[in-house]
Every structure is written in C-alpha cells, then in structure tokens.
DSSP file (Angstrom, degrees, kcal/mol; ACC not computed):
  #  RESIDUE AA STRUCTURE BP1 BP2  ACC     N-H-->O    O-->H-N    N-H-->O    O-->H-N    TCO  KAPPA ALPHA  PHI   PSI    X-CA   Y-CA   Z-CA
    1    1 A M     >        0   0    0      0, 0.0     4,-2.3     0, 0.0     5,-0.2   0.000 360.0 360.0 360.0 -32.3   16.5   -2.1    4.5
    2    2 A A  H  >  +     0   0    0      1,-0.2     4,-2.3     2,-0.2     5,-0.1   0.877 360.0  52.3 -60.2 -37.7   14.8    0.2    1.9
    3    3 A W  H  > S+     0   0    0      2,-0.2     4,-2.2     1,-0.2    -1,-0.2   0.856 107.7  51.7 -68.3 -34.2   12.6   -2.7    0.8
    4    4 A I  H  > S+     0   0    0      2,-0.2     4,-2.5     1,-0.2    -2,-0.2   0.938 110.9  47.5 -65.9 -46.3   11.5   -3.4    4.3
    5    5 A F  H  X S+     0   0    0     -4,-2.3     4,-2.7     1,-0.2    -2,-0.2   0.896 111.5  51.6 -60.5 -39.8   10.5    0.3    4.8
    6    6 A L  H  X S+     0   0    0     -4,-2.3     4,-2.2     2,-0.2    -1,-0.2   0.899 109.8  48.6 -65.8 -40.2    8.7    0.2    1.5
    7    7 A T  H  X S+     0   0    0     -4,-2.2     4,-2.3     2,-0.2    -2,-0.2   0.910 112.6  48.3 -65.1 -42.5    6.7   -2.9    2.5
    8    8 A I  H  X S+     0   0    0     -4,-2.5     4,-2.5     2,-0.2    -2,-0.2   0.919 110.2  52.1 -62.6 -43.6    5.9   -1.3    5.9
    9    9 A A  H  X S+     0   0    0     -4,-2.7     4,-1.7     1,-0.2    -2,-0.2   0.903 110.4  48.5 -59.9 -41.9    4.8    1.9    4.1
   10   10 A G  H  X S+     0   0    0     -4,-2.2     4,-1.9     2,-0.2    -1,-0.2   0.904 110.7  50.1 -65.9 -41.7    2.5   -0.1    1.8
   11   11 A G  H  X S+     0   0    0     -4,-2.3     4,-1.9     1,-0.2    -2,-0.2   0.896 110.5  49.8 -63.0 -40.3    1.0   -1.9    4.7
   12   12 A L  H  X S+     0   0    0     -4,-2.5     4,-2.5     2,-0.2    -1,-0.2   0.820 105.7  57.6 -68.2 -29.9    0.3    1.3    6.6
   13   13 A E  H  X S+     0   0    0     -4,-1.7     4,-2.3     2,-0.2    -1,-0.2   0.913 106.4  48.7 -64.9 -41.6   -1.3    2.7    3.4
   14   14 A V  H  X S+     0   0    0     -4,-1.9     4,-2.4     1,-0.2    -2,-0.2   0.913 110.4  53.0 -61.6 -42.2   -3.8   -0.2    3.5
   15   15 A A  H  X S+     0   0    0     -4,-1.9     4,-2.3     1,-0.2    -2,-0.2   0.924 111.9  42.8 -61.3 -46.3   -4.4    0.5    7.2
   16   16 A W  H  X S+     0   0    0     -4,-2.5     4,-2.3     2,-0.2    -1,-0.2   0.860 112.8  52.2 -74.2 -31.3   -5.2    4.2    6.7
   17   17 A A  H  X S+     0   0    0     -4,-2.3     4,-1.9     2,-0.2    -1,-0.2   0.917 112.3  46.6 -65.4 -41.3   -7.3    3.6    3.6
   18   18 A T  H  X S+     0   0    0     -4,-2.4     4,-2.5    -5,-0.2    -2,-0.2   0.897 110.9  53.1 -65.3 -40.3   -9.3    1.0    5.6
   19   19 A G  H  X S+     0   0    0     -4,-2.3     4,-2.5    -5,-0.2    -2,-0.2   0.898 106.8  51.9 -61.1 -41.4   -9.6    3.5    8.4
   20   20 A L  H  X S+     0   0    0     -4,-2.3     4,-1.9     2,-0.2    -1,-0.2   0.913 110.1  48.7 -62.0 -42.3  -11.0    6.1    6.1
   21   21 A K  H  X S+     0   0    0     -4,-1.9     4,-1.1     2,-0.2    -2,-0.2   0.930 112.0  48.4 -63.1 -45.0  -13.6    3.8    4.8
   22   22 A K  H  X S+     0   0    0     -4,-2.5     4,-2.9     1,-0.2     3,-0.4   0.884 109.1  53.9 -63.2 -38.0  -14.6    2.8    8.4
   23   23 A L  H  < S+     0   0    0     -4,-2.5    -1,-0.2     1,-0.2    -2,-0.2   0.874 104.7  55.2 -62.7 -36.6  -14.8    6.4    9.4
   24   24 A G  H  < S+     0   0    0     -4,-1.9    -1,-0.2     1,-0.2    -2,-0.2   0.773 113.4  41.9 -66.3 -25.8  -17.2    7.0    6.5
   25   25 A I  H  < S+     0   0    0     -4,-1.1     2,-0.3    -3,-0.4    -2,-0.2   0.883 137.0   1.0 -85.7 -44.7  -19.4    4.3    7.9
   26   26 A S  S  < S-     0   0    0     -4,-2.9    -1,-0.3    -5,-0.1    -2,-0.1  -0.867  76.2-135.6-152.0 109.4  -19.2    5.2   11.5
   27   27 A F        +     0   0    0     -2,-0.3     2,-0.3    -3,-0.2    -4,-0.1  -0.388  28.0 167.7 -71.7 140.8  -17.2    8.2   12.9
   28   28 A S     >  -     0   0    0     -2,-0.1     4,-2.2     1,-0.1     5,-0.1  -0.956  34.9-141.6-150.6 133.8  -15.0    7.7   15.9
   29   29 A W  H  > S+     0   0    0     -2,-0.3     4,-2.3     1,-0.2     5,-0.2   0.883 104.8  54.0 -63.5 -38.2  -12.4   10.1   17.3
   30   30 A G  H  > S+     0   0    0      1,-0.2     4,-2.4     2,-0.2    -1,-0.2   0.920 109.9  46.2 -62.1 -43.8  -10.1    7.2   18.2
   31   31 A L  H  > S+     0   0    0      1,-0.2     4,-2.7     2,-0.2    -1,-0.2   0.871 109.9  55.0 -67.4 -35.9  -10.3    5.8   14.7
   32   32 A L  H  X S+     0   0    0     -4,-2.2     4,-2.3     2,-0.2    -2,-0.2   0.921 109.6  46.8 -61.2 -43.0   -9.6    9.2   13.3
   33   33 A V  H  X S+     0   0    0     -4,-2.3     4,-2.6     2,-0.2    -2,-0.2   0.937 113.6  47.8 -64.8 -46.7   -6.5    9.5   15.4
   34   34 A L  H  X S+     0   0    0     -4,-2.4     4,-2.4     1,-0.2    -2,-0.2   0.898 112.3  49.8 -61.3 -40.4   -5.3    6.0   14.4
   35   35 A T  H  X S+     0   0    0     -4,-2.7     4,-2.2     2,-0.2    -1,-0.2   0.912 111.7  48.3 -64.6 -42.5   -5.9    6.7   10.8
   36   36 A T  H  X S+     0   0    0     -4,-2.3     4,-2.4     2,-0.2    -2,-0.2   0.906 111.6  49.4 -64.8 -42.2   -4.0    9.9   10.9
   37   37 A V  H  X S+     0   0    0     -4,-2.6     4,-2.8     1,-0.2     5,-0.2   0.907 110.1  51.4 -62.9 -41.9   -1.1    8.3   12.7
   38   38 A A  H  X S+     0   0    0     -4,-2.4     4,-2.4     2,-0.2    -2,-0.2   0.891 109.3  51.3 -62.8 -39.1   -1.1    5.5   10.0
   39   39 A M  H  X S+     0   0    0     -4,-2.2     4,-2.2     2,-0.2    -2,-0.2   0.954 113.1  43.8 -60.7 -50.5   -1.0    8.1    7.3
   40   40 A A  H  X S+     0   0    0     -4,-2.4     4,-2.2     1,-0.2    -2,-0.2   0.915 114.8  48.8 -63.4 -43.4    2.0    9.9    8.8
   41   41 A A  H  X S+     0   0    0     -4,-2.8     4,-2.5     1,-0.2    -1,-0.2   0.877 109.0  54.1 -65.3 -37.0    3.8    6.7    9.6
   42   42 A S  H  X S+     0   0    0     -4,-2.4     4,-2.4    -5,-0.2    -1,-0.2   0.927 110.3  46.2 -61.9 -44.7    3.2    5.5    6.0
   43   43 A L  H  X S+     0   0    0     -4,-2.2     4,-2.5     2,-0.2    -2,-0.2   0.877 111.6  51.6 -67.1 -36.6    4.7    8.6    4.6
   44   44 A M  H  X S+     0   0    0     -4,-2.2     4,-2.3     2,-0.2    -2,-0.2   0.912 111.5  46.8 -66.1 -40.9    7.7    8.5    7.0
   45   45 A A  H  X S+     0   0    0     -4,-2.5     4,-2.1     2,-0.2    -2,-0.2   0.887 111.9  51.1 -67.4 -37.9    8.4    4.8    6.0
   46   46 A L  H  X S+     0   0    0     -4,-2.4     4,-2.4     2,-0.2    -2,-0.2   0.920 109.1  51.4 -63.3 -42.8    8.0    5.8    2.3
   47   47 A Y  H  X S+     0   0    0     -4,-2.5     4,-0.7     1,-0.2    -2,-0.2   0.926 108.9  50.7 -57.4 -45.9   10.5    8.6    2.9
   48   48 A A  H >< S+     0   0    0     -4,-2.3     3,-0.7     1,-0.2     4,-0.3   0.895 111.3  48.2 -61.6 -39.7   13.0    6.2    4.5
   49   49 A A  H >X S+     0   0    0     -4,-2.1     4,-2.3     1,-0.2     3,-1.5   0.885 106.7  57.2 -66.4 -37.9   12.6    3.8    1.5
   50   50 A M  H 3< S+     0   0    0     -4,-2.4    -1,-0.2     1,-0.3    -2,-0.2   0.590  88.1  74.6 -74.2  -9.1   13.2    6.7   -1.0
   51   51 A T  T << S+     0   0    0     -4,-0.7    -1,-0.3    -3,-0.7    -2,-0.2   0.759 116.8  19.6 -70.1 -21.1   16.5    7.6    0.6
   52   52 A K  T <4 S+     0   0    0     -3,-1.5    -2,-0.2    -4,-0.3    -1,-0.1   0.664 121.1  61.0-115.7 -28.8   17.8    4.5   -1.2
   53   53 A L  S  < S-     0   0    0     -4,-2.3    -1,-0.1   -51,-0.1     2,-0.1  -0.781  84.9-109.6-105.8 146.7   15.3    3.7   -4.0
   54   54 A P    >>  -     0   0    0      0, 0.0     4,-2.8     0, 0.0     3,-1.7  -0.373  27.1-117.1 -70.8 153.4   14.4    6.0   -6.9
   55   55 A V  H 3> S+     0   0    0      1,-0.3     4,-1.7     2,-0.2    -5,-0.0   0.839 112.9  63.4 -58.7 -35.5   10.9    7.6   -6.9
   56   56 A G  H 34 S+     0   0    0      1,-0.2    -1,-0.3     2,-0.2    44,-0.0   0.611 115.3  31.5 -68.3 -11.8   10.0    5.8  -10.1
   57   57 A I  H <> S+     0   0    0     -3,-1.7     4,-1.7     3,-0.1    -2,-0.2   0.768 121.0  45.9-106.0 -51.7   10.4    2.5   -8.2
   58   58 A A  H  X S+     0   0    0     -4,-2.8     4,-2.6     1,-0.2     5,-0.2   0.920 112.0  48.2 -64.4 -47.7    9.3    3.3   -4.7
   59   59 A Y  H  X S+     0   0    0     -4,-1.7     4,-2.7    -5,-0.3     5,-0.3   0.941 112.1  46.4 -65.7 -48.7    6.2    5.3   -5.3
   60   60 A P  H  > S+     0   0    0      0, 0.0     4,-2.1     0, 0.0    -1,-0.2   0.890 115.3  47.5 -61.6 -36.4    4.5    2.9   -7.8
   61   61 A I  H  X S+     0   0    0     -4,-1.7     4,-2.8     2,-0.2     5,-0.2   0.907 111.2  51.7 -70.5 -39.5    5.3   -0.1   -5.6
   62   62 A W  H  X S+     0   0    0     -4,-2.6     4,-2.2     1,-0.2    -1,-0.2   0.946 114.3  42.2 -58.9 -49.8    3.9    1.8   -2.5
   63   63 A T  H  X S+     0   0    0     -4,-2.7     4,-2.6     1,-0.2    -1,-0.2   0.849 113.1  54.6 -68.4 -31.8    0.7    2.7   -4.3
   64   64 A G  H  X S+     0   0    0     -4,-2.1     4,-2.9    -5,-0.3     5,-0.3   0.925 108.0  47.9 -65.9 -44.4    0.5   -0.8   -5.7
   65   65 A I  H  X S+     0   0    0     -4,-2.8     4,-2.7     1,-0.2     5,-0.2   0.927 114.3  48.2 -60.3 -43.4    0.8   -2.4   -2.3
   66   66 A G  H  X S+     0   0    0     -4,-2.2     4,-2.2    -5,-0.2    -2,-0.2   0.892 112.7  48.3 -63.7 -40.0   -1.9    0.0   -1.1
   67   67 A S  H  X S+     0   0    0     -4,-2.6     4,-2.1     2,-0.2    -2,-0.2   0.958 116.2  40.7 -65.9 -51.8   -4.1   -0.8   -4.1
   68   68 A V  H  X S+     0   0    0     -4,-2.9     4,-2.3     1,-0.2    -2,-0.2   0.929 117.7  48.7 -63.8 -45.2   -3.9   -4.5   -3.8
   69   69 A G  H  X S+     0   0    0     -4,-2.7     4,-2.5    -5,-0.3    -1,-0.2   0.872 110.1  51.5 -63.6 -37.3   -4.2   -4.5   -0.1
   70   70 A S  H  X S+     0   0    0     -4,-2.2     4,-2.4    -5,-0.2    -1,-0.2   0.878 109.0  50.3 -68.8 -37.4   -7.2   -2.1   -0.1
   71   71 A V  H  X S+     0   0    0     -4,-2.1     4,-2.1     2,-0.2    -2,-0.2   0.939 112.6  47.1 -63.4 -45.4   -9.0   -4.4   -2.6
   72   72 A L  H  X S+     0   0    0     -4,-2.3     4,-2.5     1,-0.2     5,-0.2   0.894 111.7  50.7 -63.7 -39.7   -8.3   -7.4   -0.3
   73   73 A A  H  X>S+     0   0    0     -4,-2.5     4,-3.1     1,-0.2     5,-1.0   0.898 108.6  53.0 -63.1 -40.0   -9.4   -5.4    2.8
   74   74 A G  H  X5S+     0   0    0     -4,-2.4     6,-2.4     3,-0.2     4,-0.6   0.898 111.4  46.0 -61.4 -40.3  -12.6   -4.5    0.9
   75   75 A L  H  <5S+     0   0    0     -4,-2.1     4,-0.4     4,-0.2    -2,-0.2   0.927 123.3  32.9 -66.5 -45.7  -13.3   -8.2    0.2
   76   76 A V  H  <5S+     0   0    0     -4,-2.5    -2,-0.2    -5,-0.1    -3,-0.2   0.918 130.8  27.7 -81.3 -46.0  -12.5   -9.4    3.7
   77   77 A I  H  <5S+     0   0    0     -4,-3.1    -3,-0.2    -5,-0.2    -2,-0.1   0.864 130.9  31.9 -89.1 -38.5  -13.7   -6.5    5.9
   78   78 A F  S  <<S-     0   0    0     -5,-1.0    -3,-0.2    -4,-0.6    -1,-0.1   0.287  98.4-123.1-108.5   9.8  -16.4   -4.8    3.9
   79   79 A N        +     0   0    0     -4,-0.4    -4,-0.2    -6,-0.3    -3,-0.1   0.806  51.8 162.9  54.7  34.7  -17.8   -7.9    2.0
   80   80 A Q        -     0   0    0     -6,-2.4     2,-0.3    -9,-0.1    -1,-0.1  -0.375  30.3-130.8 -75.5 162.5  -17.2   -6.4   -1.4
   81   81 A T        -     0   0    0     -2,-0.1     2,-0.4     0, 0.0    -1,-0.1  -0.770  10.5-148.8-113.7 162.3  -17.2   -8.6   -4.5
   82   82 A L        -     0   0    0     -2,-0.3     2,-0.1    -7,-0.0   -11,-0.0  -0.996   8.8-146.0-135.2 128.9  -14.7   -8.8   -7.3
   83   83 A S     >  -     0   0    0     -2,-0.4     4,-2.3     1,-0.1     5,-0.2  -0.262  36.1 -97.8 -83.0 174.9  -15.4   -9.7  -10.9
   84   84 A L  H  > S+     0   0    0      1,-0.2     4,-2.4     2,-0.2     5,-0.1   0.878 127.1  51.9 -61.5 -37.5  -13.1  -11.7  -13.2
   85   85 A T  H  > S+     0   0    0      2,-0.2     4,-2.3     1,-0.2    -1,-0.2   0.874 108.2  52.0 -68.3 -34.1  -11.8   -8.4  -14.7
   86   86 A G  H  > S+     0   0    0      2,-0.2     4,-2.2     1,-0.2    -2,-0.2   0.901 109.4  49.3 -64.8 -40.9  -11.1   -7.2  -11.2
   87   87 A I  H  X S+     0   0    0     -4,-2.3     4,-2.4     2,-0.2    -2,-0.2   0.915 110.4  50.6 -63.2 -42.8   -9.1  -10.3  -10.5
   88   88 A A  H  X S+     0   0    0     -4,-2.4     4,-2.3     1,-0.2    -2,-0.2   0.903 108.7  52.7 -61.5 -40.4   -7.2   -9.9  -13.7
   89   89 A G  H  X S+     0   0    0     -4,-2.3     4,-2.5     2,-0.2    -2,-0.2   0.907 108.7  49.4 -61.4 -42.5   -6.5   -6.3  -12.7
   90   90 A L  H  X S+     0   0    0     -4,-2.2     4,-2.7     2,-0.2     5,-0.2   0.919 109.9  51.3 -62.3 -43.0   -5.1   -7.4   -9.4
   91   91 A I  H  X S+     0   0    0     -4,-2.4     4,-2.5     1,-0.2    -2,-0.2   0.912 111.1  48.1 -60.6 -42.1   -2.9  -10.0  -11.1
   92   92 A L  H  X S+     0   0    0     -4,-2.3     4,-2.6     2,-0.2    -1,-0.2   0.898 110.5  51.3 -67.1 -39.8   -1.6   -7.3  -13.5
   93   93 A L  H  X S+     0   0    0     -4,-2.5     4,-2.4     2,-0.2    -2,-0.2   0.944 112.6  46.0 -59.8 -47.3   -0.9   -4.9  -10.5
   94   94 A I  H  X S+     0   0    0     -4,-2.7     4,-2.5     1,-0.2    -2,-0.2   0.913 112.6  50.4 -63.1 -42.7    1.0   -7.6   -8.7
   95   95 A A  H  X S+     0   0    0     -4,-2.5     4,-2.5    -5,-0.2    -1,-0.2   0.913 110.3  50.4 -61.8 -42.1    3.0   -8.5  -11.8
   96   96 A G  H  X S+     0   0    0     -4,-2.6     4,-2.6     2,-0.2     5,-0.2   0.907 111.0  48.0 -62.7 -42.5    3.9   -4.9  -12.4
   97   97 A M  H  X S+     0   0    0     -4,-2.4     4,-2.9     2,-0.2     5,-0.2   0.913 111.9  50.0 -64.9 -41.7    5.1   -4.4   -8.9
   98   98 A L  H  X S+     0   0    0     -4,-2.5     4,-2.6     2,-0.2     5,-0.2   0.906 112.3  47.6 -63.6 -40.7    7.2   -7.6   -9.1
   99   99 A L  H  X S+     0   0    0     -4,-2.5     4,-2.1     2,-0.2    -2,-0.2   0.934 114.8  44.9 -66.6 -45.9    8.7   -6.5  -12.4
  100  100 A L  H  X S+     0   0    0     -4,-2.6     4,-2.4     1,-0.2    -2,-0.2   0.930 115.7  48.5 -61.4 -44.3    9.5   -3.0  -11.1
  101  101 A G  H  X S+     0   0    0     -4,-2.9     4,-2.5    -5,-0.2    -2,-0.2   0.896 111.1  48.2 -64.6 -41.6   10.9   -4.5   -7.9
  102  102 A S  H  X S+     0   0    0     -4,-2.6     4,-1.5     2,-0.2    -1,-0.2   0.888 112.0  50.1 -69.1 -36.6   13.1   -7.1   -9.6
  103  103 A D  H  X S+     0   0    0     -4,-2.1     4,-1.2    -5,-0.2    -2,-0.2   0.926 114.7  44.3 -64.2 -43.9   14.5   -4.5  -12.0
  104  104 A A  H  X S+     0   0    0     -4,-2.4     4,-3.7     1,-0.2     5,-0.4   0.860 105.8  61.4 -69.3 -35.6   15.3   -2.2   -9.1
  105  105 A H  H  X S+     0   0    0     -4,-2.5     4,-1.5     1,-0.2    -1,-0.2   0.895 105.8  46.7 -60.4 -39.6   16.7   -4.9   -6.9
  106  106 A W  H  < S+     0   0    0     -4,-1.5    -1,-0.2     1,-0.2    -2,-0.2   0.839 121.1  37.9 -71.1 -31.8   19.5   -5.7   -9.4
  107  107 A K  H  < S+     0   0    0     -4,-1.2    -2,-0.2    -5,-0.1    -1,-0.2   0.841 131.4  24.1 -86.8 -35.4   20.3   -2.0   -9.9
  108  108 A Y  H  < S-     0   0    0     -4,-3.7    -3,-0.2    -5,-0.1    -2,-0.2   0.373  83.5-171.1-118.9   3.2   19.9   -0.7   -6.3
  109  109 A G     <        0   0    0     -4,-1.5    -1,-0.1    -5,-0.4    -2,-0.1   0.173 360.0 360.0  38.0-161.1   20.5   -3.8   -4.2
  110  110 A D              0   0    0   -108,-0.1  -107,-0.2  -109,-0.1    -1,-0.1   0.294 360.0 360.0 117.1 360.0   19.7   -3.4   -0.4
C-alpha cells in the first residue's frame, strides 16, 4: 500500500507543479484552490507512504516522479522542448528511481 500512496503523492506533485505554472501564466482563484489542495493531498499521501518506507527511499522517488512528470507536462501542456541531454537526464532519473525502488521493495516489501 505504501507504494500506491507514493505513486499518488508523485502524481499530485505533478498536478500542483503544473497548476503553479498555469497560475503564473493566468491567475485564477479556482486554480489556486485546486493547486493548494493538490499540494496538501500530495504531502498527506507522502506521509502515508513514509509510515512504511524510509525517507531515503520515499522522498527521492516522490521528487523523481514529480520531476519526470513535470518535464512531461511541460512538453505536452506548455509546448516546451527537450534536448538529447534532457532526454538522457530523464532516462537517468527513471533508472535511479527504479533502482531505489527495487532495492527498497526487497527490504521493505508491501
């Protein structure tokens, strides 16, 4: 269950980061409220994951999901571009998360 909470927390991190960017482009009170709710929900889901997973696993994976997801949101929603070095960076982030996650899965199951 901790891994499910961690995945949800990462997805919500992407949502609030995207909301912040959209707010910077065009302010809306409704979007501000949704972004704030996503922030709080992301932290609550991260807290739930950390009740079973160590901080050295949960936090880096949470930020990694947010980083990779935010780059993808930037590409899809904000028409940003990505260079070959950016693609390599994403691959390395994903590889790092998979390695941390697989190591933790064997030690902390769930």
